[in-house]
C-alpha positions as a Markdown table, in Angstrom:
| # | Residue | x | y | z |
|---|---|---|---|---|
| 1 | Unk | 51.2 | 90.6 | 34.2 |
| 2 | Unk | 53.9 | 90.9 | 36.9 |
| 3 | Unk | 55.6 | 87.7 | 38.0 |
| 4 | Unk | 57.2 | 87.3 | 41.4 |
| 5 | Unk | 59.7 | 84.5 | 41.9 |
| 6 | Unk | 59.6 | 84.2 | 45.7 |
| 7 | Unk | 60.7 | 80.6 | 45.9 |
| 8 | Unk | 61.4 | 80.4 | 49.7 |
| 9 | Unk | 57.9 | 80.6 | 51.0 |
| 10 | Unk | 57.6 | 80.7 | 54.8 |
| 11 | Unk | 55.1 | 80.4 | 57.6 |
| 12 | Unk | 55.4 | 83.6 | 59.7 |
| 13 | Unk | 54.6 | 83.7 | 63.4 |
| 14 | Unk | 54.3 | 87.3 | 64.8 |
| 15 | Unk | 54.1 | 87.3 | 68.6 |
| 16 | Unk | 53.6 | 90.4 | 70.7 |
| 17 | Unk | 55.0 | 90.3 | 74.3 |
| 18 | Unk | 55.2 | 92.9 | 77.1 |
| 19 | Unk | 59.0 | 92.5 | 77.1 |
| 20 | Unk | 61.5 | 89.9 | 75.8 |
| 21 | Unk | 63.5 | 88.1 | 78.5 |
| 22 | Unk | 66.1 | 85.8 | 77.0 |
| 23 | Unk | 66.5 | 82.5 | 79.0 |
| 24 | Unk | 63.1 | 82.8 | 80.6 |
| 25 | Unk | 59.5 | 81.8 | 79.7 |
| 26 | Unk | 57.9 | 84.5 | 77.5 |
| 27 | Unk | 54.2 | 84.5 | 77.0 |
| 28 | Unk | 52.6 | 86.0 | 73.9 |
| 29 | Unk | 49.8 | 88.6 | 74.4 |
| 30 | Unk | 48.8 | 88.2 | 70.7 |
| 31 | Unk | 49.8 | 86.0 | 67.9 |
| 32 | Unk | 49.4 | 85.9 | 64.1 |
| 33 | Unk | 50.2 | 83.0 | 61.8 |
| 34 | Unk | 50.3 | 83.9 | 58.2 |
| 35 | Unk | 52.0 | 82.8 | 54.9 |
| 36 | Unk | 55.2 | 84.8 | 54.4 |
| 37 | Unk | 58.4 | 85.2 | 52.6 |
| 38 | Unk | 59.7 | 88.3 | 50.8 |
| 39 | Unk | 58.3 | 87.3 | 47.5 |
| 40 | Unk | 54.9 | 86.7 | 48.9 |
| 41 | Unk | 54.9 | 90.1 | 50.6 |
| 42 | Unk | 55.9 | 91.7 | 47.3 |
| 43 | Unk | 53.2 | 89.9 | 45.3 |
| 44 | Unk | 50.3 | 90.7 | 47.7 |
| 45 | Unk | 51.3 | 94.3 | 47.9 |
| 46 | Unk | 51.4 | 94.6 | 44.1 |
| 47 | Unk | 47.9 | 93.1 | 44.0 |
| 48 | Unk | 46.7 | 95.6 | 46.7 |
| 49 | Unk | 47.9 | 98.4 | 44.4 |
| 50 | Unk | 45.7 | 97.0 | 41.6 |
| 51 | Unk | 48.1 | 95.3 | 39.2 |
| 52 | Unk | 47.7 | 91.6 | 38.0 |
| 53 | Unk | 50.4 | 89.5 | 39.6 |
| 54 | Unk | 51.4 | 85.9 | 39.9 |
| 55 | Unk | 53.7 | 84.3 | 42.5 |
| 56 | Unk | 55.9 | 81.2 | 42.2 |
| 57 | Unk | 56.8 | 79.6 | 45.5 |
| 58 | Unk | 57.2 | 76.4 | 47.4 |
| 59 | Unk | 54.3 | 74.9 | 49.3 |
| 60 | Unk | 53.9 | 71.8 | 51.4 |
| 61 | Unk | 50.9 | 69.6 | 52.1 |
| 62 | Unk | 50.3 | 70.9 | 55.6 |
| 63 | Unk | 50.0 | 74.6 | 54.4 |
| 64 | Unk | 48.8 | 74.2 | 50.8 |
| 65 | Unk | 45.2 | 75.3 | 51.6 |
| 66 | Unk | 46.3 | 78.1 | 53.9 |
| 67 | Unk | 48.6 | 79.7 | 51.3 |
| 68 | Unk | 46.3 | 79.2 | 48.4 |
| 69 | Unk | 43.3 | 80.6 | 50.3 |
| 70 | Unk | 45.3 | 83.7 | 51.5 |
| 71 | Unk | 46.7 | 84.4 | 48.1 |
| 72 | Unk | 43.3 | 84.1 | 46.5 |
| 73 | Unk | 41.8 | 86.5 | 49.1 |
| 74 | Unk | 44.6 | 88.9 | 48.3 |
| 75 | Unk | 44.2 | 88.7 | 44.5 |
| 76 | Unk | 47.4 | 86.9 | 43.8 |
| 77 | Unk | 47.6 | 84.0 | 41.3 |
| 78 | Unk | 49.7 | 81.5 | 43.2 |
| 79 | Unk | 51.7 | 78.8 | 41.4 |
| 80 | Unk | 52.7 | 76.5 | 44.3 |
| 81 | Unk | 55.4 | 74.0 | 43.7 |
| 82 | Unk | 54.7 | 71.3 | 46.3 |
| 83 | Unk | 57.6 | 69.6 | 48.1 |
| 84 | Unk | 57.7 | 66.7 | 50.5 |
| 85 | Unk | 59.7 | 68.5 | 53.2 |
| 86 | Unk | 58.1 | 71.1 | 55.5 |
| 87 | Unk | 58.3 | 74.8 | 54.7 |
| 88 | Unk | 60.5 | 77.1 | 56.8 |
| 89 | Unk | 59.0 | 78.8 | 59.8 |
| 90 | Unk | 60.0 | 82.4 | 60.8 |
| 91 | Unk | 59.3 | 83.9 | 64.2 |
| 92 | Unk | 59.1 | 87.6 | 65.0 |
| 93 | Unk | 58.8 | 88.7 | 68.6 |
| 94 | Unk | 57.7 | 92.3 | 69.2 |
| 95 | Unk | 57.9 | 93.9 | 72.6 |
| 96 | Unk | 55.9 | 96.8 | 74.0 |
| 97 | Unk | 58.4 | 99.3 | 72.6 |
| 98 | Unk | 58.0 | 98.0 | 69.1 |
| 99 | Unk | 61.4 | 96.4 | 68.9 |
| 100 | Unk | 61.3 | 93.2 | 66.9 |
| 101 | Unk | 63.5 | 90.1 | 67.3 |
| 102 | Unk | 63.4 | 87.7 | 64.4 |
| 103 | Unk | 64.3 | 84.0 | 64.2 |
| 104 | Unk | 64.4 | 82.8 | 60.6 |
| 105 | Unk | 64.2 | 79.1 | 59.9 |
| 106 | Unk | 66.5 | 77.3 | 57.5 |
| 107 | Unk | 63.8 | 75.7 | 55.4 |
| 108 | Unk | 63.9 | 72.6 | 53.2 |
| 109 | Unk | 66.7 | 71.1 | 51.3 |
| 110 | Unk | 65.6 | 70.8 | 47.7 |
| 111 | Unk | 66.4 | 67.9 | 45.5 |
| 112 | Unk | 66.7 | 67.7 | 41.7 |
| 113 | Unk | 63.0 | 67.1 | 41.2 |
| 114 | Unk | 62.1 | 70.2 | 43.2 |
| 115 | Unk | 64.7 | 72.4 | 41.4 |
| 116 | Unk | 63.4 | 71.2 | 38.0 |
| 117 | Unk | 59.8 | 71.9 | 39.0 |
| 118 | Unk | 60.6 | 75.5 | 40.1 |
| 119 | Unk | 62.5 | 76.1 | 36.8 |
| 120 | Unk | 59.6 | 74.8 | 34.8 |
| 121 | Unk | 57.1 | 77.0 | 36.6 |
| 122 | Unk | 59.3 | 80.0 | 36.1 |
| 123 | Unk | 59.6 | 79.4 | 32.4 |
| 124 | Unk | 55.9 | 79.0 | 32.0 |
| 125 | Unk | 55.2 | 82.2 | 33.9 |
| 126 | Unk | 57.9 | 84.2 | 32.1 |
| 127 | Unk | 56.1 | 83.6 | 28.8 |
| 128 | Unk | 53.1 | 85.6 | 29.9 |
| 129 | Unk | 55.0 | 88.2 | 32.0 |
| 130 | Unk | 55.8 | 91.9 | 31.3 |
| 131 | Unk | 57.9 | 92.4 | 34.4 |
| 132 | Unk | 59.7 | 89.8 | 36.6 |
| 133 | Unk | 60.8 | 90.2 | 40.2 |
| 134 | Unk | 63.3 | 87.9 | 41.9 |
| 135 | Unk | 62.8 | 88.4 | 45.6 |
| 136 | Unk | 64.2 | 87.0 | 48.8 |
| 137 | Unk | 66.5 | 84.2 | 49.9 |
| 138 | Unk | 66.9 | 81.0 | 48.0 |
| 139 | Unk | 65.9 | 77.6 | 49.4 |
| 140 | Unk | 68.7 | 75.3 | 50.2 |
| 141 | Unk | 69.7 | 73.3 | 47.2 |
| 142 | Unk | 69.6 | 76.1 | 44.8 |
| 143 | Unk | 72.9 | 77.5 | 43.6 |
| 144 | Unk | 73.9 | 81.1 | 44.5 |
| 145 | Unk | 73.9 | 82.0 | 40.8 |
| 146 | Unk | 70.2 | 81.1 | 40.4 |
| 147 | Unk | 69.0 | 84.7 | 40.3 |
| 148 | Unk | 71.8 | 85.6 | 37.9 |
| 149 | Unk | 70.7 | 82.8 | 35.5 |
| 150 | Unk | 67.0 | 83.7 | 35.8 |
| 151 | Unk | 67.8 | 87.4 | 35.2 |
| 152 | Unk | 69.6 | 86.4 | 32.0 |
| 153 | Unk | 66.5 | 84.4 | 30.9 |
| 154 | Unk | 64.3 | 87.5 | 31.5 |
| 155 | Unk | 66.7 | 89.7 | 29.6 |
| 156 | Unk | 66.9 | 87.3 | 26.6 |
| 157 | Unk | 63.1 | 87.3 | 26.6 |
| 158 | Unk | 63.2 | 91.1 | 26.2 |
| 159 | Unk | 61.6 | 91.8 | 29.5 |
| 160 | Unk | 62.7 | 93.8 | 32.6 |
| 161 | Unk | 63.9 | 92.1 | 35.8 |
| 162 | Unk | 64.0 | 93.5 | 39.3 |
| 163 | Unk | 66.2 | 91.8 | 41.9 |
| 164 | Unk | 66.1 | 92.0 | 45.7 |
| 165 | Unk | 68.6 | 89.6 | 47.2 |
| 166 | Unk | 71.6 | 89.6 | 49.6 |
| 167 | Unk | 75.1 | 88.1 | 50.0 |
| 168 | Unk | 76.6 | 86.0 | 47.3 |
| 169 | Unk | 73.2 | 85.7 | 45.5 |
| 170 | Unk | 73.2 | 89.5 | 45.2 |
| 171 | Unk | 76.8 | 89.8 | 44.1 |
| 172 | Unk | 76.3 | 87.3 | 41.3 |
| 173 | Unk | 73.0 | 88.9 | 40.2 |
| 174 | Unk | 74.8 | 92.2 | 39.5 |
| 175 | Unk | 76.9 | 90.5 | 36.8 |
| 176 | Unk | 73.6 | 89.6 | 35.0 |
| 177 | Unk | 72.8 | 93.4 | 34.7 |
| 178 | Unk | 69.1 | 93.3 | 35.8 |
| 179 | Unk | 67.0 | 96.3 | 35.1 |
| 180 | Unk | 66.6 | 97.2 | 38.8 |
| 181 | Unk | 68.6 | 96.1 | 41.8 |
| 182 | Unk | 67.4 | 97.0 | 45.3 |
| 183 | Unk | 69.8 | 96.4 | 48.2 |
| 184 | Unk | 69.3 | 97.9 | 51.6 |
| 185 | Unk | 72.0 | 99.6 | 53.6 |
| 186 | Unk | 73.6 | 96.5 | 55.0 |
| 187 | Unk | 73.4 | 94.6 | 51.7 |
| 188 | Unk | 75.0 | 97.6 | 49.9 |
| 189 | Unk | 77.8 | 97.8 | 52.4 |
| 190 | Unk | 78.5 | 94.1 | 52.0 |
| 191 | Unk | 78.4 | 94.4 | 48.2 |
| 192 | Unk | 80.6 | 97.5 | 48.0 |
| 193 | Unk | 82.9 | 96.8 | 50.8 |
| 194 | Unk | 82.5 | 100.3 | 52.3 |
| 195 | Unk | 80.4 | 102.0 | 54.9 |
| 196 | Unk | 77.1 | 103.6 | 53.7 |
| 197 | Unk | 76.7 | 106.2 | 56.5 |
| 198 | Unk | 75.1 | 109.0 | 54.6 |
| 199 | Unk | 73.4 | 109.9 | 51.3 |
| 200 | Unk | 76.6 | 110.7 | 49.5 |
| 201 | Unk | 78.0 | 107.3 | 50.2 |
| 202 | Unk | 74.7 | 105.7 | 49.1 |
| 203 | Unk | 74.8 | 107.7 | 45.9 |
| 204 | Unk | 78.4 | 106.4 | 45.3 |
| 205 | Unk | 77.0 | 102.8 | 45.5 |
| 206 | Unk | 74.3 | 103.6 | 43.0 |
| 207 | Unk | 76.9 | 105.1 | 40.6 |
| 208 | Unk | 79.0 | 102.0 | 40.9 |
| 209 | Unk | 76.0 | 99.7 | 40.1 |
| 210 | Unk | 75.0 | 101.9 | 37.2 |
| 211 | Unk | 78.5 | 101.7 | 35.8 |
| 212 | Unk | 78.2 | 97.9 | 36.0 |
| 213 | Unk | 75.2 | 97.9 | 33.8 |
| 214 | Unk | 72.2 | 98.1 | 36.2 |
| 215 | Unk | 69.8 | 100.5 | 34.5 |
| 216 | Unk | 68.0 | 101.6 | 37.7 |
| 217 | Unk | 69.8 | 100.8 | 41.0 |
| 218 | Unk | 67.8 | 101.7 | 44.1 |
| 219 | Unk | 69.0 | 101.8 | 47.7 |
| 220 | Unk | 66.6 | 101.7 | 50.6 |
| 221 | Unk | 67.9 | 103.4 | 53.8 |
| 222 | Unk | 65.2 | 103.0 | 56.4 |
| 223 | Unk | 64.4 | 106.3 | 58.2 |
| 224 | Unk | 66.7 | 108.1 | 55.7 |
| 225 | Unk | 64.3 | 107.2 | 52.9 |
| 226 | Unk | 65.6 | 105.9 | 49.6 |
| 227 | Unk | 67.9 | 106.8 | 46.7 |
| 228 | Unk | 67.4 | 105.8 | 43.1 |
| 229 | Unk | 69.4 | 106.4 | 39.9 |
| 230 | Unk | 68.7 | 106.3 | 36.2 |
| 231 | Unk | 69.6 | 108.4 | 33.2 |
| 232 | Unk | 67.7 | 111.4 | 34.7 |
| 233 | Unk | 70.1 | 111.5 | 37.7 |
| 234 | Unk | 70.0 | 110.5 | 41.3 |
| 235 | Unk | 66.8 | 111.1 | 43.3 |
| 236 | Unk | 66.0 | 111.0 | 47.0 |
| 237 | Unk | 62.7 | 110.3 | 48.6 |
| 238 | Unk | 61.8 | 110.3 | 52.3 |
| 239 | Unk | 58.8 | 110.5 | 54.6 |
| 240 | Unk | 58.4 | 111.1 | 58.4 |
| 241 | Unk | 56.1 | 108.9 | 60.4 |
| 242 | Unk | 54.6 | 109.8 | 63.8 |
| 243 | Unk | 54.1 | 106.1 | 64.7 |
| 244 | Unk | 56.0 | 103.0 | 63.6 |
| 245 | Unk | 54.5 | 99.7 | 64.5 |
| 246 | Unk | 56.3 | 97.0 | 62.4 |
| 247 | Unk | 59.0 | 97.7 | 59.9 |
| 248 | Unk | 59.5 | 94.1 | 58.9 |
| 249 | Unk | 58.4 | 93.7 | 55.3 |
| 250 | Unk | 58.7 | 97.4 | 54.5 |
| 251 | Unk | 61.5 | 96.8 | 52.0 |
| 252 | Unk | 59.3 | 94.2 | 50.2 |
| 253 | Unk | 56.4 | 96.7 | 50.0 |
| 254 | Unk | 58.9 | 99.3 | 48.8 |
| 255 | Unk | 59.9 | 97.0 | 46.0 |
| 256 | Unk | 56.3 | 96.3 | 45.1 |
| 257 | Unk | 55.6 | 100.1 | 44.8 |
| 258 | Unk | 58.6 | 100.4 | 42.5 |
| 259 | Unk | 57.4 | 97.5 | 40.3 |
| 260 | Unk | 53.9 | 98.9 | 40.0 |
| 261 | Unk | 55.2 | 102.3 | 39.0 |
| 262 | Unk | 57.6 | 100.8 | 36.4 |
| 263 | Unk | 54.8 | 98.7 | 35.0 |
| 264 | Unk | 52.7 | 101.8 | 34.6 |
| 265 | Unk | 55.5 | 103.6 | 32.8 |
| 266 | Unk | 56.1 | 106.2 | 35.6 |
| 267 | Unk | 59.4 | 108.1 | 35.7 |
| 268 | Unk | 61.9 | 107.3 | 38.5 |
| 269 | Unk | 60.9 | 110.2 | 40.9 |
| 270 | Unk | 57.2 | 109.0 | 40.8 |
| 271 | Unk | 58.3 | 105.4 | 41.3 |
| 272 | Unk | 60.4 | 106.3 | 44.3 |
| 273 | Unk | 57.5 | 108.3 | 45.8 |
| 274 | Unk | 55.1 | 105.4 | 45.5 |
| 275 | Unk | 57.7 | 103.0 | 46.8 |
| 276 | Unk | 58.5 | 105.0 | 49.9 |
| 277 | Unk | 54.8 | 105.5 | 50.6 |
| 278 | Unk | 54.3 | 101.7 | 50.4 |
| 279 | Unk | 57.2 | 101.0 | 52.7 |
| 280 | Unk | 55.9 | 103.6 | 55.2 |
| 281 | Unk | 52.3 | 102.2 | 55.0 |
| 282 | Unk | 53.6 | 98.8 | 56.0 |
| 283 | Unk | 55.6 | 100.2 | 58.9 |
| 284 | Unk | 52.4 | 101.8 | 60.3 |
| 285 | Unk | 50.5 | 98.5 | 60.6 |
| 286 | Unk | 51.0 | 95.3 | 62.6 |
| 287 | Unk | 50.8 | 92.8 | 59.7 |
| 288 | Unk | 54.1 | 92.1 | 57.9 |
| 289 | Unk | 54.5 | 92.8 | 54.2 |
| 290 | Unk | 51.1 | 94.3 | 53.2 |
| 291 | Unk | 49.6 | 97.7 | 52.6 |
| 292 | Unk | 46.2 | 99.3 | 52.5 |
| 293 | Unk | 45.8 | 101.3 | 49.3 |
| 294 | Unk | 44.0 | 104.1 | 51.2 |
| 295 | Unk | 47.0 | 104.4 | 53.6 |
| 296 | Unk | 49.4 | 104.6 | 50.6 |
| 297 | Unk | 47.3 | 107.3 | 49.0 |
| 298 | Unk | 47.3 | 109.3 | 52.2 |
| 299 | Unk | 51.1 | 109.1 | 52.5 |
| 300 | Unk | 51.9 | 109.9 | 48.8 |
| 301 | Unk | 51.5 | 113.7 | 49.4 |
| 302 | Unk | 53.8 | 113.5 | 52.4 |
| 303 | Unk | 56.8 | 112.0 | 50.6 |
| 304 | Unk | 59.5 | 114.6 | 50.1 |
| 305 | Unk | 61.2 | 114.2 | 46.7 |
| 306 | Unk | 64.3 | 116.0 | 45.4 |
| 307 | Unk | 67.1 | 115.6 | 42.9 |
| 308 | Unk | 70.3 | 114.6 | 44.9 |
| 309 | Unk | 73.6 | 116.4 | 44.3 |
| 310 | Unk | 76.6 | 115.7 | 46.5 |
């Protein structure tokens, strides 16, 4: 069983417009309203790839049935921690050229009871987990060292922990030495304090993270693909797409691919290949943070893989 701690559940609104005109009335041509959040995207993609997965996240009364039904349809065991405050709402506006403008809501402020309930749900899930993923932003009211503390709990339990975070949460998580850490380019630049303009610079970030005790640091670079590092060396994977429809959530699908490959005992090059195929499959579809297995299979053979040397 893979457990995803994606505490900061969201309600995603994807609206497609002809063009986005700030300061004017913009009318949507099409609209989707779906449960969201990075952890939820990771979990439903893992399920699509055929691995048992459970998700721990917040839920409110207004959206309890919507989220539970969607997760059940997607094959995810959802452990919803219900709170009195409303969930955060995130809006993505996509124009005719495919450019997306996002507005991310702040979300609820958690109290002591809510924090304790999340911790309790995590401990129960950890007991039956083989692999744990900490994904996405933290709800307000949780300390920035939350992922670091949870990663240490996973390590003490003798299990592997994968972390996808940003800012101070990411910085503190590094000190906990999770098995895998997956920043994107912007997060890596903020973490390292230097520009990541090419693959050599990206490889330098991986080497720094490896020296700090991260067994498998991975860096996603958008159109440049991804770099990963373990004891076998540094590997680069990339794929070219003729059409890109929605890149939001591709990093989450990438992480899901990495998790599934690791769970199946695959070496790093094969894990990167699956991860890049998953990220690309998401980018080819309108829905955020989900892949079709047949699309992933079709892309696997198109991913270019090589050992990276400076």
